[in-house]
LOVEX-944077 format. One record per residue (C-alpha): y, z, x; residue number from 0. Coordinates in Angstrom, 3 decimals, padded with zeros to 6 digits. Example, Ala and Ser with C-alpha at 12.3 -4.5 7.8 and 13.67 -1.06 7.14 Angstrom:
% LOVEX-944077
{Y -004.500; Z 007.800; X 012.300; nr 0}
{Y -001.060; Z 007.140; X 013.670; nr 1}
//
This chain:
% LOVEX-944077
{Y 000.000; Z 000.000; X 000.000; nr 0}
{Y 002.430; Z 000.868; X 002.776; nr 1}
{Y 001.512; Z -002.300; X 004.703; nr 2}
{Y 002.069; Z -004.357; X 001.552; nr 3}
{Y 005.528; Z -002.828; X 001.196; nr 4}
{Y 006.300; Z -003.754; X 004.804; nr 5}
{Y 005.057; Z -007.310; X 004.302; nr 6}
{Y 006.955; Z -007.887; X 001.061; nr 7}
{Y 010.172; Z -006.481; X 002.512; nr 8}
{Y 010.338; Z -003.250; X 000.526; nr 9}
{Y 010.373; Z -001.410; X 003.870; nr 10}
{Y 012.663; Z -003.477; X 006.105; nr 11}
{Y 012.318; Z -003.612; X 009.912; nr 12}
{Y 014.350; Z -000.794; X 011.412; nr 13}
{Y 013.999; Z 001.540; X 008.435; nr 14}
{Y 012.535; Z 005.021; X 008.836; nr 15}
{Y 009.647; Z 006.161; X 006.665; nr 16}
{Y 008.882; Z 009.831; X 006.100; nr 17}
{Y 005.467; Z 011.258; X 005.279; nr 18}
{Y 006.795; Z 013.404; X 002.451; nr 19}
{Y 008.745; Z 010.579; X 000.799; nr 20}
{Y 005.821; Z 008.181; X 001.052; nr 21}
{Y 003.376; Z 010.781; X -000.283; nr 22}
{Y 005.635; Z 011.485; X -003.245; nr 23}
{Y 006.190; Z 007.818; X -004.069; nr 24}
{Y 002.466; Z 007.078; X -003.777; nr 25}
{Y 001.410; Z 010.175; X -005.718; nr 26}
{Y -000.850; Z 011.620; X -003.038; nr 27}
{Y -000.886; Z 014.318; X -000.403; nr 28}
{Y 000.562; Z 013.852; X 003.078; nr 29}
{Y -002.881; Z 013.823; X 004.762; nr 30}
{Y -003.911; Z 010.278; X 003.691; nr 31}
{Y -000.345; Z 009.072; X 004.298; nr 32}
{Y -000.456; Z 010.476; X 007.834; nr 33}
{Y -003.792; Z 008.729; X 008.444; nr 34}
{Y -002.358; Z 005.470; X 007.110; nr 35}
{Y 000.684; Z 005.773; X 009.374; nr 36}
{Y -001.544; Z 006.279; X 012.425; nr 37}
{Y -003.501; Z 003.165; X 011.519; nr 38}
{Y -000.335; Z 001.136; X 010.895; nr 39}
{Y 000.961; Z 002.226; X 014.288; nr 40}
{Y -002.319; Z 001.112; X 015.908; nr 41}
{Y -001.876; Z -002.266; X 014.198; nr 42}
{Y 001.725; Z -002.554; X 015.436; nr 43}
{Y 003.490; Z -002.392; X 012.071; nr 44}
{Y 005.312; Z 000.884; X 012.749; nr 45}
{Y 006.198; Z 003.287; X 015.560; nr 46}
{Y 005.613; Z 006.957; X 014.708; nr 47}
{Y 008.071; Z 009.520; X 016.052; nr 48}
{Y 006.729; Z 013.071; X 015.586; nr 49}
{Y 008.851; Z 015.271; X 013.293; nr 50}
{Y 011.204; Z 012.334; X 012.631; nr 51}
{Y 009.213; Z 009.696; X 010.772; nr 52}
{Y 007.953; Z 006.199; X 011.319; nr 53}
{Y 010.135; Z 003.250; X 012.301; nr 54}
{Y 009.166; Z -000.073; X 010.709; nr 55}
{Y 008.732; Z -002.734; X 013.399; nr 56}
{Y 009.898; Z -006.298; X 012.934; nr 57}
{Y 008.330; Z -009.481; X 014.241; nr 58}
{Y 010.115; Z -011.279; X 017.033; nr 59}
{Y 010.950; Z -014.966; X 016.673; nr 60}
{Y 008.300; Z -015.721; X 019.290; nr 61}
{Y 005.652; Z -013.749; X 017.378; nr 62}
{Y 006.515; Z -015.614; X 014.159; nr 63}
{Y 006.207; Z -018.972; X 015.919; nr 64}
{Y 002.873; Z -017.970; X 017.431; nr 65}
{Y 001.600; Z -016.880; X 014.015; nr 66}
{Y 002.766; Z -020.163; X 012.474; nr 67}
{Y 000.960; Z -022.085; X 015.226; nr 68}
{Y -002.218; Z -020.067; X 014.716; nr 69}
{Y -002.073; Z -020.632; X 010.972; nr 70}
{Y -001.611; Z -024.372; X 011.470; nr 71}
{Y -004.638; Z -024.537; X 013.764; nr 72}
{Y -006.803; Z -022.524; X 011.367; nr 73}
{Y -005.810; Z -024.526; X 008.294; nr 74}
{Y -006.250; Z -027.931; X 009.910; nr 75}
{Y -009.592; Z -026.874; X 011.365; nr 76}
{Y -010.726; Z -025.688; X 007.936; nr 77}
{Y -009.806; Z -029.043; X 006.407; nr 78}
{Y -011.494; Z -030.962; X 009.244; nr 79}
{Y -014.696; Z -028.949; X 008.836; nr 80}
{Y -014.831; Z -029.269; X 005.057; nr 81}
{Y -017.610; Z -031.571; X 003.861; nr 82}
{Y -016.464; Z -035.128; X 003.146; nr 83}
{Y -017.579; Z -034.816; X -000.455; nr 84}
{Y -015.366; Z -031.802; X -001.004; nr 85}
{Y -012.350; Z -033.394; X 000.671; nr 86}
{Y -012.651; Z -036.564; X -001.414; nr 87}
{Y -013.817; Z -034.989; X -004.652; nr 88}
{Y -010.892; Z -032.764; X -005.596; nr 89}
{Y -008.295; Z -032.545; X -002.852; nr 90}
{Y -005.551; Z -031.547; X -005.291; nr 91}
{Y -007.382; Z -028.321; X -006.135; nr 92}
{Y -007.669; Z -027.023; X -002.580; nr 93}
{Y -004.593; Z -028.718; X -001.141; nr 94}
{Y -002.011; Z -027.561; X -003.697; nr 95}
{Y -001.772; Z -023.968; X -002.367; nr 96}
{Y -001.338; Z -025.320; X 001.168; nr 97}
{Y 001.355; Z -027.820; X 000.139; nr 98}
{Y 003.367; Z -024.996; X -001.410; nr 99}
{Y 003.439; Z -023.221; X 001.955; nr 100}
{Y 004.410; Z -026.170; X 004.134; nr 101}
{Y 008.158; Z -026.461; X 003.314; nr 102}
{Y 008.921; Z -022.715; X 003.777; nr 103}
{Y 006.852; Z -022.612; X 006.979; nr 104}
{Y 008.539; Z -025.737; X 008.304; nr 105}
{Y 012.027; Z -024.315; X 007.562; nr 106}
{Y 011.288; Z -021.064; X 009.414; nr 107}
{Y 009.720; Z -022.864; X 012.363; nr 108}
{Y 012.573; Z -025.370; X 012.669; nr 109}
{Y 015.234; Z -022.645; X 012.341; nr 110}
{Y 013.576; Z -020.503; X 014.998; nr 111}
{Y 012.851; Z -023.314; X 017.447; nr 112}
{Y 016.452; Z -024.539; X 017.411; nr 113}
{Y 017.847; Z -021.156; X 018.449; nr 114}
//
């Protein structure tokens, strides 16, 4: 839940999260929140500062470009490895979600590569 809030922008990079506030908003005790914060720190989403809270980390431009490159490689490989029958049978069904992601991804990549 906390990771989802970071990904959807509810918790912006640079904001501080407190165990007590998170526990209250999630309707649970601080123990599972503390465990979640440790895991999120291990995954690189936050930096925990004892007795102060957790600082939400942002992604650098370089990290975003690397993720976009990795996604491109994975998606094109998936399409290349799909059976011919599936690719020719109903490409609109499996291609439509990908097409919706191309323009936003292209805008971010072009904006970041020009700076």
